[in-house]
PDB file of N, CA, C and O in Angstrom:
ATOM      1  N   MET A   1       0.848  -1.188   0.000  1.00  0.00           N
ATOM      2  CA  MET A   1       0.000   0.000   0.000  1.00  0.00           C
ATOM      3  C   MET A   1       0.886   1.241   0.000  1.00  0.00           C
ATOM      4  O   MET A   1       1.871   1.308   0.735  1.00  0.00           O
ATOM      5  N   SER A   2       0.537   2.211  -0.817  1.00  0.00           N
ATOM      6  CA  SER A   2       1.336   3.429  -0.900  1.00  0.00           C
ATOM      7  C   SER A   2       0.916   4.426   0.170  1.00  0.00           C
ATOM      8  O   SER A   2      -0.164   4.328   0.752  1.00  0.00           O
ATOM      9  N   ASP A   3       1.795   5.383   0.412  1.00  0.00           N
ATOM     10  CA  ASP A   3       1.484   6.438   1.375  1.00  0.00           C
ATOM     11  C   ASP A   3       0.342   7.294   0.851  1.00  0.00           C
ATOM     12  O   ASP A   3       0.313   7.645  -0.329  1.00  0.00           O
ATOM     13  N   GLU A   4      -0.594   7.627   1.724  1.00  0.00           N
ATOM     14  CA  GLU A   4      -1.705   8.479   1.312  1.00  0.00           C
ATOM     15  C   GLU A   4      -1.319   9.949   1.327  1.00  0.00           C
ATOM     16  O   GLU A   4      -1.895  10.755   0.597  1.00  0.00           O
ATOM     17  N   LEU A   5      -0.329  10.302   2.170  1.00  0.00           N
ATOM     18  CA  LEU A   5       0.038  11.701   2.315  1.00  0.00           C
ATOM     19  C   LEU A   5       1.510  11.803   2.674  1.00  0.00           C
ATOM     20  O   LEU A   5       1.987  11.108   3.571  1.00  0.00           O
ATOM     21  N   ILE A   6       2.231  12.672   1.973  1.00  0.00           N
ATOM     22  CA  ILE A   6       3.633  12.937   2.286  1.00  0.00           C
ATOM     23  C   ILE A   6       3.762  14.433   2.534  1.00  0.00           C
ATOM     24  O   ILE A   6       3.364  15.245   1.699  1.00  0.00           O
ATOM     25  N   ILE A   7       4.321  14.795   3.691  1.00  0.00           N
ATOM     26  CA  ILE A   7       4.541  16.194   4.043  1.00  0.00           C
ATOM     27  C   ILE A   7       6.020  16.363   4.354  1.00  0.00           C
ATOM     28  O   ILE A   7       6.566  15.670   5.212  1.00  0.00           O
ATOM     29  N   ILE A   8       6.666  17.290   3.650  1.00  0.00           N
ATOM     30  CA  ILE A   8       8.082  17.579   3.869  1.00  0.00           C
ATOM     31  C   ILE A   8       8.191  19.034   4.304  1.00  0.00           C
ATOM     32  O   ILE A   8       7.727  19.934   3.604  1.00  0.00           O
ATOM     33  N   LYS A   9       8.809  19.264   5.472  1.00  0.00           N
ATOM     34  CA  LYS A   9       9.004  20.626   5.979  1.00  0.00           C
ATOM     35  C   LYS A   9      10.466  21.006   5.822  1.00  0.00           C
ATOM     36  O   LYS A   9      11.358  20.271   6.245  1.00  0.00           O
ATOM     37  N   GLU A  10      10.709  22.171   5.204  1.00  0.00           N
ATOM     38  CA  GLU A  10      12.048  22.724   5.033  1.00  0.00           C
ATOM     39  C   GLU A  10      11.990  24.207   5.359  1.00  0.00           C
ATOM     40  O   GLU A  10      11.413  24.989   4.603  1.00  0.00           O
ATOM     41  N   LYS A  11      12.579  24.596   6.469  1.00  0.00           N
ATOM     42  CA  LYS A  11      12.584  25.981   6.950  1.00  0.00           C
ATOM     43  C   LYS A  11      11.153  26.503   7.016  1.00  0.00           C
ATOM     44  O   LYS A  11      10.353  25.990   7.798  1.00  0.00           O
ATOM     45  N   ASP A  12      10.811  27.512   6.212  1.00  0.00           N
ATOM     46  CA  ASP A  12       9.463  28.093   6.254  1.00  0.00           C
ATOM     47  C   ASP A  12       8.568  27.560   5.132  1.00  0.00           C
ATOM     48  O   ASP A  12       7.521  28.139   4.844  1.00  0.00           O
ATOM     49  N   ARG A  13       8.981  26.454   4.499  1.00  0.00           N
ATOM     50  CA  ARG A  13       8.220  25.864   3.386  1.00  0.00           C
ATOM     51  C   ARG A  13       7.701  24.481   3.743  1.00  0.00           C
ATOM     52  O   ARG A  13       8.314  23.748   4.519  1.00  0.00           O
ATOM     53  N   ILE A  14       6.566  24.143   3.164  1.00  0.00           N
ATOM     54  CA  ILE A  14       5.989  22.808   3.313  1.00  0.00           C
ATOM     55  C   ILE A  14       5.624  22.302   1.925  1.00  0.00           C
ATOM     56  O   ILE A  14       4.994  23.009   1.139  1.00  0.00           O
ATOM     57  N   PHE A  15       6.029  21.071   1.633  1.00  0.00           N
ATOM     58  CA  PHE A  15       5.703  20.414   0.378  1.00  0.00           C
ATOM     59  C   PHE A  15       4.766  19.259   0.700  1.00  0.00           C
ATOM     60  O   PHE A  15       5.069  18.434   1.562  1.00  0.00           O
ATOM     61  N   ILE A  16       3.632  19.198   0.013  1.00  0.00           N
ATOM     62  CA  ILE A  16       2.633  18.160   0.277  1.00  0.00           C
ATOM     63  C   ILE A  16       2.363  17.400  -1.019  1.00  0.00           C
ATOM     64  O   ILE A  16       2.191  17.989  -2.086  1.00  0.00           O
ATOM     65  N   LYS A  17       2.332  16.061  -0.891  1.00  0.00           N
ATOM     66  CA  LYS A  17       1.993  15.185  -2.020  1.00  0.00           C
ATOM     67  C   LYS A  17       1.019  14.136  -1.516  1.00  0.00           C
ATOM     68  O   LYS A  17       1.158  13.628  -0.403  1.00  0.00           O
ATOM     69  N   SER A  18       0.033  13.816  -2.342  1.00  0.00           N
ATOM     70  CA  SER A  18      -0.931  12.792  -1.950  1.00  0.00           C
ATOM     71  C   SER A  18      -1.636  12.225  -3.174  1.00  0.00           C
ATOM     72  O   SER A  18      -1.837  12.916  -4.173  1.00  0.00           O
ATOM     73  N   LEU A  19      -2.007  10.951  -3.073  1.00  0.00           N
ATOM     74  CA  LEU A  19      -2.834  10.328  -4.103  1.00  0.00           C
ATOM     75  C   LEU A  19      -4.310  10.404  -3.746  1.00  0.00           C
ATOM     76  O   LEU A  19      -5.164  10.067  -4.566  1.00  0.00           O
ATOM     77  N   ASP A  20      -4.618  10.843  -2.537  1.00  0.00           N
ATOM     78  CA  ASP A  20      -6.005  10.972  -2.073  1.00  0.00           C
ATOM     79  C   ASP A  20      -6.357  12.459  -2.039  1.00  0.00           C
ATOM     80  O   ASP A  20      -5.909  13.187  -1.153  1.00  0.00           O
ATOM     81  N   GLU A  21      -7.155  12.902  -3.001  1.00  0.00           N
ATOM     82  CA  GLU A  21      -7.450  14.329  -3.127  1.00  0.00           C
ATOM     83  C   GLU A  21      -8.202  14.882  -1.925  1.00  0.00           C
ATOM     84  O   GLU A  21      -7.984  16.033  -1.547  1.00  0.00           O
ATOM     85  N   GLU A  22      -9.069  14.104  -1.323  1.00  0.00           N
ATOM     86  CA  GLU A  22      -9.830  14.569  -0.162  1.00  0.00           C
ATOM     87  C   GLU A  22      -8.903  14.845   1.027  1.00  0.00           C
ATOM     88  O   GLU A  22      -9.005  15.894   1.663  1.00  0.00           O
ATOM     89  N   ILE A  23      -8.009  13.914   1.325  1.00  0.00           N
ATOM     90  CA  ILE A  23      -7.043  14.107   2.415  1.00  0.00           C
ATOM     91  C   ILE A  23      -6.127  15.285   2.095  1.00  0.00           C
ATOM     92  O   ILE A  23      -5.828  16.097   2.970  1.00  0.00           O
ATOM     93  N   PHE A  24      -5.687  15.377   0.855  1.00  0.00           N
ATOM     94  CA  PHE A  24      -4.808  16.454   0.405  1.00  0.00           C
ATOM     95  C   PHE A  24      -5.456  17.819   0.631  1.00  0.00           C
ATOM     96  O   PHE A  24      -4.847  18.705   1.230  1.00  0.00           O
ATOM     97  N   ARG A  25      -6.675  17.988   0.157  1.00  0.00           N
ATOM     98  CA  ARG A  25      -7.356  19.285   0.293  1.00  0.00           C
ATOM     99  C   ARG A  25      -7.638  19.628   1.758  1.00  0.00           C
ATOM    100  O   ARG A  25      -7.577  20.795   2.146  1.00  0.00           O
ATOM    101  N   SER A  26      -7.941  18.624   2.559  1.00  0.00           N
ATOM    102  CA  SER A  26      -8.165  18.840   3.984  1.00  0.00           C
ATOM    103  C   SER A  26      -6.899  19.367   4.655  1.00  0.00           C
ATOM    104  O   SER A  26      -6.955  20.309   5.445  1.00  0.00           O
ATOM    105  N   ARG A  27      -5.770  18.761   4.341  1.00  0.00           N
ATOM    106  CA  ARG A  27      -4.507  19.188   4.950  1.00  0.00           C
ATOM    107  C   ARG A  27      -4.094  20.570   4.462  1.00  0.00           C
ATOM    108  O   ARG A  27      -3.593  21.373   5.249  1.00  0.00           O
ATOM    109  N   ILE A  28      -4.296  20.865   3.172  1.00  0.00           N
ATOM    110  CA  ILE A  28      -4.013  22.200   2.640  1.00  0.00           C
ATOM    111  C   ILE A  28      -4.831  23.234   3.407  1.00  0.00           C
ATOM    112  O   ILE A  28      -4.307  24.277   3.800  1.00  0.00           O
ATOM    113  N   SER A  29      -6.099  22.949   3.617  1.00  0.00           N
ATOM    114  CA  SER A  29      -6.987  23.854   4.340  1.00  0.00           C
ATOM    115  C   SER A  29      -6.469  24.127   5.750  1.00  0.00           C
ATOM    116  O   SER A  29      -6.487  25.270   6.206  1.00  0.00           O
ATOM    117  N   ARG A  30      -6.010  23.089   6.439  1.00  0.00           N
ATOM    118  CA  ARG A  30      -5.467  23.264   7.800  1.00  0.00           C
ATOM    119  C   ARG A  30      -4.245  24.170   7.804  1.00  0.00           C
ATOM    120  O   ARG A  30      -4.118  25.043   8.662  1.00  0.00           O
ATOM    121  N   PHE A  31      -3.341  23.961   6.840  1.00  0.00           N
ATOM    122  CA  PHE A  31      -2.146  24.795   6.779  1.00  0.00           C
ATOM    123  C   PHE A  31      -2.504  26.245   6.445  1.00  0.00           C
ATOM    124  O   PHE A  31      -1.902  27.163   7.001  1.00  0.00           O
ATOM    125  N   LEU A  32      -3.462  26.468   5.558  1.00  0.00           N
ATOM    126  CA  LEU A  32      -3.883  27.829   5.227  1.00  0.00           C
ATOM    127  C   LEU A  32      -4.459  28.534   6.453  1.00  0.00           C
ATOM    128  O   LEU A  32      -4.232  29.729   6.642  1.00  0.00           O
ATOM    129  N   GLN A  33      -5.196  27.811   7.280  1.00  0.00           N
ATOM    130  CA  GLN A  33      -5.756  28.372   8.512  1.00  0.00           C
ATOM    131  C   GLN A  33      -4.680  28.613   9.568  1.00  0.00           C
ATOM    132  O   GLN A  33      -4.894  29.376  10.510  1.00  0.00           O
ATOM    133  N   SER A  34      -3.525  27.965   9.415  1.00  0.00           N
ATOM    134  CA  SER A  34      -2.433  28.082  10.389  1.00  0.00           C
ATOM    135  C   SER A  34      -1.377  29.101   9.974  1.00  0.00           C
ATOM    136  O   SER A  34      -0.278  29.105  10.529  1.00  0.00           O
ATOM    137  N   GLY A  35      -1.687  29.960   9.015  1.00  0.00           N
ATOM    138  CA  GLY A  35      -0.766  31.027   8.651  1.00  0.00           C
ATOM    139  C   GLY A  35       0.152  30.742   7.478  1.00  0.00           C
ATOM    140  O   GLY A  35       1.156  31.433   7.307  1.00  0.00           O
ATOM    141  N   TYR A  36      -0.159  29.755   6.675  1.00  0.00           N
ATOM    142  CA  TYR A  36       0.614  29.461   5.470  1.00  0.00           C
ATOM    143  C   TYR A  36      -0.155  29.953   4.251  1.00  0.00           C
ATOM    144  O   TYR A  36      -1.372  30.128   4.307  1.00  0.00           O
ATOM    145  N   SER A  37       0.556  30.176   3.152  1.00  0.00           N
ATOM    146  CA  SER A  37      -0.094  30.524   1.891  1.00  0.00           C
ATOM    147  C   SER A  37       0.488  29.645   0.787  1.00  0.00           C
ATOM    148  O   SER A  37       1.622  29.176   0.882  1.00  0.00           O
ATOM    149  N   LEU A  38      -0.302  29.431  -0.254  1.00  0.00           N
ATOM    150  CA  LEU A  38       0.140  28.609  -1.383  1.00  0.00           C
ATOM    151  C   LEU A  38       1.200  29.342  -2.193  1.00  0.00           C
ATOM    152  O   LEU A  38       1.099  30.548  -2.417  1.00  0.00           O
ATOM    153  N   VAL A  39       2.203  28.615  -2.626  1.00  0.00           N
ATOM    154  CA  VAL A  39       3.205  29.128  -3.550  1.00  0.00           C
ATOM    155  C   VAL A  39       2.846  28.529  -4.905  1.00  0.00           C
ATOM    156  O   VAL A  39       2.967  27.319  -5.100  1.00  0.00           O
ATOM    157  N   GLY A  40       2.414  29.351  -5.825  1.00  0.00           N
ATOM    158  CA  GLY A  40       1.963  28.828  -7.117  1.00  0.00           C
ATOM    159  C   GLY A  40       0.585  28.207  -6.992  1.00  0.00           C
ATOM    160  O   GLY A  40      -0.234  28.638  -6.180  1.00  0.00           O
ATOM    161  N   LYS A  41       0.340  27.191  -7.805  1.00  0.00           N
ATOM    162  CA  LYS A  41      -0.970  26.540  -7.844  1.00  0.00           C
ATOM    163  C   LYS A  41      -0.872  25.108  -7.340  1.00  0.00           C
ATOM    164  O   LYS A  41       0.198  24.500  -7.348  1.00  0.00           O
ATOM    165  N   VAL A  42      -2.004  24.584  -6.904  1.00  0.00           N
ATOM    166  CA  VAL A  42      -2.108  23.163  -6.585  1.00  0.00           C
ATOM    167  C   VAL A  42      -2.047  22.406  -7.905  1.00  0.00           C
ATOM    168  O   VAL A  42      -2.743  22.760  -8.858  1.00  0.00           O
ATOM    169  N   GLU A  43      -1.220  21.367  -7.966  1.00  0.00           N
ATOM    170  CA  GLU A  43      -1.106  20.547  -9.174  1.00  0.00           C
ATOM    171  C   GLU A  43      -1.783  19.204  -8.943  1.00  0.00           C
ATOM    172  O   GLU A  43      -1.572  18.564  -7.912  1.00  0.00           O
ATOM    173  N   ILE A  44      -2.590  18.782  -9.895  1.00  0.00           N
ATOM    174  CA  ILE A  44      -3.170  17.441  -9.875  1.00  0.00           C
ATOM    175  C   ILE A  44      -2.790  16.796 -11.202  1.00  0.00           C
ATOM    176  O   ILE A  44      -3.309  17.160 -12.257  1.00  0.00           O
ATOM    177  N   LEU A  45      -1.882  15.837 -11.132  1.00  0.00           N
ATOM    178  CA  LEU A  45      -1.350  15.194 -12.330  1.00  0.00           C
ATOM    179  C   LEU A  45      -2.324  14.165 -12.890  1.00  0.00           C
ATOM    180  O   LEU A  45      -3.255  13.743 -12.204  1.00  0.00           O
ATOM    181  N   ASN A  46      -2.107  13.766 -14.133  1.00  0.00           N
ATOM    182  CA  ASN A  46      -2.999  12.820 -14.820  1.00  0.00           C
ATOM    183  C   ASN A  46      -3.209  11.520 -14.059  1.00  0.00           C
ATOM    184  O   ASN A  46      -4.310  10.970 -14.079  1.00  0.00           O
ATOM    185  N   HIS A  47      -2.183  11.022 -13.392  1.00  0.00           N
ATOM    186  CA  HIS A  47      -2.296   9.757 -12.672  1.00  0.00           C
ATOM    187  C   HIS A  47      -2.844   9.934 -11.251  1.00  0.00           C
ATOM    188  O   HIS A  47      -2.900   8.973 -10.484  1.00  0.00           O
ATOM    189  N   GLY A  48      -3.255  11.180 -10.896  1.00  0.00           N
ATOM    190  CA  GLY A  48      -3.935  11.409  -9.628  1.00  0.00           C
ATOM    191  C   GLY A  48      -3.090  11.973  -8.508  1.00  0.00           C
ATOM    192  O   GLY A  48      -3.613  12.237  -7.425  1.00  0.00           O
ATOM    193  N   LEU A  49      -1.793  12.167  -8.730  1.00  0.00           N
ATOM    194  CA  LEU A  49      -0.948  12.724  -7.681  1.00  0.00           C
ATOM    195  C   LEU A  49      -1.242  14.210  -7.517  1.00  0.00           C
ATOM    196  O   LEU A  49      -1.215  14.968  -8.486  1.00  0.00           O
ATOM    197  N   CYS A  50      -1.524  14.619  -6.285  1.00  0.00           N
ATOM    198  CA  CYS A  50      -1.772  16.020  -5.950  1.00  0.00           C
ATOM    199  C   CYS A  50      -0.513  16.581  -5.299  1.00  0.00           C
ATOM    200  O   CYS A  50       0.074  15.939  -4.428  1.00  0.00           O
ATOM    201  N   LYS A  51      -0.092  17.784  -5.720  1.00  0.00           N
ATOM    202  CA  LYS A  51       1.120  18.388  -5.175  1.00  0.00           C
ATOM    203  C   LYS A  51       0.877  19.861  -4.896  1.00  0.00           C
ATOM    204  O   LYS A  51       0.164  20.543  -5.632  1.00  0.00           O
ATOM    205  N   ALA A  52       1.491  20.342  -3.805  1.00  0.00           N
ATOM    206  CA  ALA A  52       1.418  21.762  -3.489  1.00  0.00           C
ATOM    207  C   ALA A  52       2.614  22.159  -2.645  1.00  0.00           C
ATOM    208  O   ALA A  52       3.219  21.337  -1.958  1.00  0.00           O
ATOM    209  N   GLN A  53       2.936  23.441  -2.713  1.00  0.00           N
ATOM    210  CA  GLN A  53       3.987  24.018  -1.886  1.00  0.00           C
ATOM    211  C   GLN A  53       3.367  25.185  -1.127  1.00  0.00           C
ATOM    212  O   GLN A  53       2.640  25.993  -1.704  1.00  0.00           O
ATOM    213  N   LEU A  54       3.657  25.269   0.161  1.00  0.00           N
ATOM    214  CA  LEU A  54       3.151  26.351   0.991  1.00  0.00           C
ATOM    215  C   LEU A  54       4.309  27.054   1.679  1.00  0.00           C
ATOM    216  O   LEU A  54       5.369  26.464   1.894  1.00  0.00           O
ATOM    217  N   LYS A  55       4.097  28.325   2.024  1.00  0.00           N
ATOM    218  CA  LYS A  55       5.121  29.119   2.695  1.00  0.00           C
ATOM    219  C   LYS A  55       4.500  29.806   3.899  1.00  0.00           C
ATOM    220  O   LYS A  55       3.373  30.296   3.827  1.00  0.00           O
ATOM    221  N   LYS A  56       5.238  29.842   5.011  1.00  0.00           N
ATOM    222  CA  LYS A  56       4.776  30.523   6.220  1.00  0.00           C
ATOM    223  C   LYS A  56       4.725  32.018   5.932  1.00  0.00           C
ATOM    224  O   LYS A  56       5.688  32.586   5.417  1.00  0.00           O
ATOM    225  N   ASN A  57       3.601  32.659   6.264  1.00  0.00           N
ATOM    226  CA  ASN A  57       3.430  34.078   5.962  1.00  0.00           C
ATOM    227  C   ASN A  57       4.382  34.965   6.742  1.00  0.00           C
ATOM    228  O   ASN A  57       4.964  35.883   6.164  1.00  0.00           O
ATOM    229  N   ASN A  58       4.564  34.723   8.041  1.00  0.00           N
ATOM    230  CA  ASN A  58       5.459  35.508   8.883  1.00  0.00           C
ATOM    231  C   ASN A  58       6.367  34.566   9.663  1.00  0.00           C
ATOM    232  O   ASN A  58       6.105  34.296  10.836  1.00  0.00           O
ATOM    233  N   PRO A  59       7.442  34.053   9.033  1.00  0.00           N
ATOM    234  CA  PRO A  59       8.270  33.042   9.692  1.00  0.00           C
ATOM    235  C   PRO A  59       9.002  33.551  10.927  1.00  0.00           C
ATOM    236  O   PRO A  59       9.407  32.747  11.766  1.00  0.00           O
ATOM    237  N   ASP A  60       9.186  34.870  11.063  1.00  0.00           N
ATOM    238  CA  ASP A  60       9.920  35.414  12.208  1.00  0.00           C
ATOM    239  C   ASP A  60       9.057  35.584  13.446  1.00  0.00           C
ATOM    240  O   ASP A  60       9.582  35.810  14.536  1.00  0.00           O
ATOM    241  N   LEU A  61       7.745  35.479  13.298  1.00  0.00           N
ATOM    242  CA  LEU A  61       6.854  35.682  14.449  1.00  0.00           C
ATOM    243  C   LEU A  61       6.662  34.417  15.231  1.00  0.00           C
ATOM    244  O   LEU A  61       5.942  34.412  16.230  1.00  0.00           O
TER     245      LEU A  61
END
């Protein structure tokens, strides 16, 4: 069974990948409510992989 959700944190950035769009969108929503913003657009590839990059709005606070 493959991973349903992969989250990688690097400094003030978060990279999210998932094959489950519902879980993916739920997690994106949580990060947006926690002070992150999307960098670019959410990508949904032909084979169903969802990808997004988020950045902390005020990393020094």
